[in-house]
N, C-alpha and C positions, 0 to 999 in steps of 0.2 A: 456396569459402567467400567470403562478402561481403568486399569490400575486400582480398582475398588474405590473410586472417588465418586461420591454421590453429589451431583451438582444441585445447587439451589437457584442459580441464576446464570445468565450470560453476561460477560464483561468484555467490552471492547475499548481499546485505546484509540483516541482520535486527536486531530489537531484542535487545540483550544479555539472555541468559537464555532465549531462545526458539530457540536453535540446534537442540535435538532436534526441535521441530515443523517448522522450516524444512528440516531434513535428511529428516524423514519424508516430507514432500510431494515433495521432489526425488526420493527413491527411488521413491515411488509413481508419479510422472509419467514418469520415465525408463523404468520397467518397462513402462508402457503403450506406449512406443515400442520395446520389445524390447531395451532397453539395460540392462546390468548394470554396477555400479560400486561404489565405496566412498566413504565420507564422511571428510573431513578438516576438523576444526574444533577448538574448545576451549571450555572453560567460560566463559560470558559474553564470548565473543570478538567478538560482533557480526557475524559472517559465517559462511557455510558453503560449503565447496568440495566438489564431487562430481567424482570421477575415474573415467573409464570403464575397464572391463576390456579393451575392444577399441577403441583410439583411432581406428582407421580407420573403423569403423562409426559411431562417435560423430561424427566430423568430417562425415560425410555427412548425418547427421540432426539435428545440433545446433540448427539454426535452427527445428526443428519445435516445440520446447518454447515455449509461449506464456506471457509474463509475466503476463497477466491470469488465468491458471490458478492462480497462486501466491498463497496467503493470507498467508504470513508473510514474504515477500520484499519488500524495499523497492527493490531493483534486481536485474536479471538480466544477467550478463555471460558471454559466451563467452570464457574466459580461457586464458592461456598458462601457462608455468611460473614459479615464483618467481625473482626476480632479487635476488641478494645484491650490494649495491653497495660495502660498506665505508664508511669515513668520509672519505677524502681526495678521491676522484673518483667522484661518483655519476653524472655525466653519461655517461661512457664506457660503463660496464656497461649502462645503460638503452638507449643508442643501439645498442649491439652486439646486445642481446636483441631489439630491434625491427627490426633490419636485414632478417631474412627475411620480414617482413610488409610487403608492398609499399604497402598503402594505395591512394589517399590517404584520410585520415579527416577527418570533419567535426567538428573541435573536439577539444580535449584537456582532460580533467578529472582532477585529482589529488584523491584522496579517502582517507579512513581510516575505521575503524569508529566507531560512535557510542558511544565509551567515553571515559573521561578521558584515556587515552593517545592515542587518536585525535584528540581535540579539541586536544591539545597540539601537533599537527603543523601547525596552520594557518599559523604564521609561517614554517615551513620551506617549505610549499607556495608562499607568496607570493614567496619568494626564488628557488625552484628552477623554477617553472613558466615564467617568461619565457625563461630560458636554454634550457630544453628545447623550448619552442615555436619559438624562433628556429632551432634546429638541425633540427627536424623539418620546418619550412616550407622551409628551404633545400634539404633532401634530397627534397622533393616528397611527404612523407608526410602533411602537413596541407594542407587546402584550406579556402577560406572556408566558413563554416558553411552546410551544406545539410542540411535535416532528412530528406532521403531517403537520406543516406549513413550508414554506421556511425560512431559516436563512439568515440574512443579514451579508455580509462580507465587510470589507474595507481592501484591500490589498495595503500596503504602500511600496514603494521602498526607500523613504526617508521621512523626515518630511514635505515636501512640495508637495508630489505627491502620489496619491492613485487612485485605481480603485474600484468602487463598484460592487458587484456581489451577487448572491443568490445561496445557496446550497439547492437543493430540497430534501425533505424528502424521505428516502429510496434510495437515489442516491448520497450519500455523505459520507465523513469521519466524524465521530463524535468526533475527537480529534483536538484541536487547531493546525493549520498548518499541519494537517494530521499526526501528530506524537504522538503515544502512549508514555506516560511518564512511564518508567519502572525503578525500582531501582535494582541495582545489588545485588543479594542475597549474603550475607556474606559467606555462606557455599558452594556456587557453585565453581567448580574448574577452570572455565574460563568464560570470558565475552561472549563467544559464546552462553551461555545459554539464553541470551537475544534475540538472533535471533529466537530461537525456541519458546520462550514465546511470542514474537511479532507475529510470524507466526500463532500461535494458535488463538490469538486475532483477527488478521486482516483477515486471510484466512478462518476461521471458524466462529468466534463469539461465544458468551457465550452459546446460546441455542444449536447450532449444536455441539459445543465442548462437552457439557454434554451428548449429544446423542451418539457421536462417541467414546469418550475417557472415560474409566471407570477404576477404581482401579481393579487390578487383571488381566487385559489384558496383552498379551505378545507382546513384541516389539524387534526389532533388530536395533541397531545403528551401521551403517557402517562408519568406520573412526572415532571411538568414542573418542580416547585420545585427551586431558586429561580428558574429560568426561562432558563437559558443557551440551550437549544435553541429554546424559544419565541421568545426575542429574535432569534435568527438568522432564523427564518421571518418574523416581523413586519417585520424590517429589509428583507426582500425583498418586502414588500407582501402577505403572506398573512394571511388571517383564521384565528386559532388558538383552538381550544378546549383549554385547559390543564387537565389532569386531575391533581390531587394534593391530598392532605389538608393538605399543608404550604403555607406562604405563598409567593407570588411577591414579587420584590424589584425595587427601582429603578423605572425608567420604565415597566415593564410594568403596574404597579399603576394602574388607571384608564385604560389604553390602550384606545381604541375598537376596535382590531383583536383584542383578547384577551377571551375569556370564560373565567373561572376557575371550575371546578367542583370542589368538595371531595368527591369520590366515589372508589370503589375502581377503580383502573385495569384490573383483571382483569374487572370486571363492566360497565363502561361501554361502550355502543355508541351511535353517532350515529343520529338520526332519518332522516337522508339520507346517502348515500355521500359520502365526502370524497376530495379529490385526493391528500392525503398523510397518512400515519401515521408518527410518529416516537416512539421509545421508548428511554430510557436507564435503565430501572428495575434496581435491584439485586435479582436473583432468579435462580433456577436456570436455566441456559441452555435446557434442554429445555422448560421452562414458557414462556419468552419465545418460543421458536421456534414452539411450538404456538399461542400467542396471535396472533402476527403472521400466521402462515399462515391461521388461521381468519378473521381480518379480511378478508383478500383472497379467500379461498374463498367467504365469505358475501356478498361484494360491498360490504362496508362501507368499503373503501379501495381505491384503484387502485394505489398504490405505497407502499412503506415503507422507512425507514432505521431500523435498530435495532442495539443492542449486545448481544452475548452475553458475559456475565461468565464467565470460564473457571475451572475448578478448578485446584488446584496440580499435580495429577497427571493423566495421560492426557488432556491438553488436545486433542491431535490427534484422538483417538477421540471425545471429546465433541462436537467440531465436526461430525464426520461423522454422529454420532447426530442432531444438530440438522438437518443437511441432509436426512437421511432423513425426519424428521418433516415438514419443509416440503414436500418432494417428494411424500410420500404424501398429505398433506392436500389439496394442490392437485390432485393427480391424481384423487382421489376426487370432487372438485368439477367435474372436466372442464375446468379452466382451465389453459392454458399459462402459463409464467412465466419470468422472468429472475431469476437469483440471483447476486450478486457478493459476495465476502467478502474483507476485507483487514484485517490488523492495521495500524492507522494509527500515525503518530508520536505523536499525542496520546492514543492508547489506552495502557492499561497491561496489566492481566491480563484482556484482552478483545479481541474482534474486532468490526468494524463490518460490517453487511450492508445491501445494497440489494436489495429484492425488489419486482418489478413484475409485474402481469398482462399477458399478451399475447393 
């Protein structure tokens, strides 16, 4: 195993309340690798742990699970066993638990769940991390940051309990807790602009974004009002047709790059194909999935980013129903495609999708 770390489990971070969905996809994907195991989590815990029935077989195949396959995970760790530290001396138990793992690791991240209790750990992390880093560096377990090497994580549920894990290069999120930190632009008309900004970062990344999105391209925003997603595209130099019966707000009103049409988003189609289609309409997910797939199948858009608003129950099943609709629609058209799905930090009861023709 990479960096001489022998994993005992998988650990993923997720949005509190979505543990069942994160667990379902871990079970699904590990079964595809021929691995059986059980789930360890809690209600609104903000994380899910998968424990293998056959640890030796898991250790051989653990690195085959790909982070990009996971829709509800913010981070994927190959994890060890829980460390109980007590209150007086946390350093010794942690160092003792890490002793069998030779390393060296590229960086040390201390993290907690995205809950109120987890956020309360930040001051503890600031005090404890320098001490632990010094000891690990002196023992040769930490090396200067090298993006090719595994990164060491300690995931704490409280000040007395943590689990060590590693995030493999090219198979991890590179944001602490898997959360990109974005500032709300003062000029944007709504906070929904952060959803699209995060989607571009997470679902595409810097290099692919530069290749796919360029100033001067044409885009359509279905369900645009008040204009958070349109603003994000205009700010990148795209010409946007904003479709919504409601009004746009702020600087978008009168912007030369924006054409606002008060028409039905389910009926509108452009006269010429556009480079980008984006959609954040509140509608049944299957209907949105069909609409997005038909735009690409008919050649009206080359690529799309859209949200699927999830029901309160059977959310995992609903997503796979939508995936089936998209795949069947594009298969009938004879067009290949790329589909990526992720529940973003700025999402709530929804997931965000990137769909492109190939």
